[in-house]
C-alpha positions in Angstrom: 23.7 17.9 -12.2 24.0 20.0 -15.3 23.4 23.1 -14.7 22.6 26.0 -17.4 22.0 29.7 -17.4 18.5 30.6 -17.4 18.5 32.6 -20.6 19.7 29.0 -22.7 17.7 26.7 -20.6 14.3 29.0 -21.7 15.9 28.8 -25.4 16.4 25.1 -25.0 12.8 24.4 -23.4 10.9 26.9 -25.7 12.4 24.9 -28.4 11.3 21.3 -27.0 8.2 22.1 -26.0 7.3 23.5 -29.6 8.5 20.5 -30.8 6.7 18.3 -28.7 3.4 20.1 -29.2 3.4 19.9 -33.2 4.2 15.9 -32.1 1.6 16.4 -29.4 -1.5 17.8 -32.0 -0.5 14.3 -34.1 -0.7 12.0 -30.8 -4.3 13.8 -29.9 -6.0 12.5 -32.9 -4.5 8.7 -32.4 -5.2 8.8 -28.6 -8.7 10.0 -29.5 -9.4 7.0 -32.1 -8.1 4.5 -29.4 -10.1 6.0 -26.4 -13.3 5.4 -28.8 -11.9 1.8 -29.8 -11.7 1.1 -26.2 -14.7 2.4 -24.8 -13.1 4.9 -22.6 -15.5 8.0 -21.9 -14.7 11.3 -23.9 -15.3 15.3 -23.4 -19.1 15.6 -23.9 -20.3 11.9 -22.7 -22.6 13.5 -20.4 -21.4 11.2 -17.2 -20.6 13.7 -14.3 -16.9 13.1 -12.8 -16.4 13.3 -8.8 -13.8 14.2 -7.2 -13.9 10.7 -5.5 -13.4 9.0 -9.1 -10.5 11.2 -10.2 -8.7 10.5 -6.6 -9.2 6.8 -7.2 -7.5 6.7 -10.3 -4.5 9.2 -9.3 -4.0 6.6 -6.2 -4.1 3.9 -8.8 -2.2 5.0 -11.3 1.5 5.6 -9.6 0.7 2.7 -7.2 0.6 0.8 -11.1 3.9 2.1 -12.2 5.5 2.2 -8.6 5.6 5.5 -8.4 4.0 5.9 -5.1 7.7 6.5 -3.5 8.2 9.5 -5.7 4.5 11.3 -4.2 5.6 13.2 -1.3 3.7 16.5 -0.8 6.2 18.2 -1.5 6.8 16.5 -4.7 3.2 16.9 -6.2 3.3 20.3 -5.2 6.5 21.2 -7.1 4.6 19.0 -9.9 1.7 21.0 -9.6 3.1 24.6 -9.9 4.9 23.4 -13.5 1.7 22.2 -14.7 0.5 25.7 -13.8 3.6 27.5 -15.7 2.4 25.5 -18.6 -1.1 26.6 -18.2 0.4 30.0 -17.8 2.1 29.4 -21.5 -0.9 29.1 -23.1 -2.4 33.1 -22.1 1.4 34.1 -21.9 0.6 36.6 -25.2 -3.1 36.2 -26.2 -4.0 39.7 -23.9 -7.6 39.5 -22.3 -9.6 36.2 -23.4 -13.7 36.6 -23.1 -15.2 33.8 -21.8 -15.7 30.7 -23.8 -12.7 31.6 -25.4 -14.5 31.9 -28.9 -11.4 32.9 -31.1 -9.6 30.1 -30.1 -9.2 27.4 -32.4 -10.2 23.8 -31.1 -6.4 21.9 -30.6 -5.5 25.4 -28.4 -9.0 24.4 -26.5 -7.9 20.8 -26.9 -4.2 21.6 -25.2 -6.1 24.1 -22.4 -8.3 21.4 -21.4 -5.2 19.2 -20.9 -3.0 21.6 -18.9 -5.8 22.0 -16.6 -6.5 18.5 -16.3 -2.9 18.4 -15.4 -3.4 20.9 -12.7 -6.7 19.6 -11.3 -4.9 16.1 -11.2 -2.3 16.9 -9.4 -4.3 18.6 -7.3 -6.4 15.8 -6.3 -3.5 13.7 -5.8 -1.6 16.2 -3.5 -4.9 16.7 -1.5 -5.3 12.5 -1.1 -2.0 12.5 0.0 -2.4 15.0 2.9 -5.4 13.5 4.0 -7.3 16.6 2.9 -11.3 16.0 1.6 -10.9 18.4 -1.2 -14.6 18.7 -1.6 -15.4 19.2 2.0 -12.6 21.9 2.0 -13.9 23.5 -1.4 -17.3 23.7 0.0 -16.0 24.8 3.6 -13.9 27.9 1.6 -17.2 28.4 -0.6 -18.9 29.7 2.7 -16.3 31.7 4.0 -16.0 33.4 1.0 -19.9 34.1 1.0 -19.6 35.7 4.9 -16.2 37.5 3.8 -17.9 39.0 1.0 -21.4 39.7 1.5 -23.5 39.8 -1.8 -25.3 42.6 -0.1 -22.4 44.7 -0.7 -21.7 46.6 -3.8 -17.3 45.3 -5.3 -17.3 48.0 -8.0 -17.0 47.4 -11.7 -14.2 46.1 -13.7 -13.7 49.3 -15.0 -13.4 50.8 -10.9 -9.7 51.0 -9.9 -11.0 50.7 -6.0 -12.8 48.1 -6.4 -12.0 45.8 -3.7 -10.8 42.2 -5.0 -12.8 39.2 -4.3 -11.2 35.4 -3.8 
């Protein structure tokens, strides 16, 4: 296996990433046209997506490609962490970003949606492989947080450095 010093790896990775993103923007348009031609639902189609549907699609996708052998919990977790890194890169130099991303270009929002989706899809697949009902686990966690962080307690303001963090 080739081993590169981290700065060299980062430099190469960054340049490849920039080139791929430029290609990706053009491919997004082509992909959008292809999706419309095939009747695949797109953003804004008013169709609710369930965790169950995502779980099924994420089970079928690797099975059709004979990739199940690679989908161990560890491998899926590491792949998801990689995607979280890509998601982080989007925000890396933007400073604080207001809700709704009003100053972002449409292609930046599309890219953000793709990276968020990558993280979600790996999370859904990981939970499935581990036998965890992600929907039930998430609802349970919300209930536990409601007990731990009661609504009647004041958690301070954004400017209050002593405010108790929640989550």
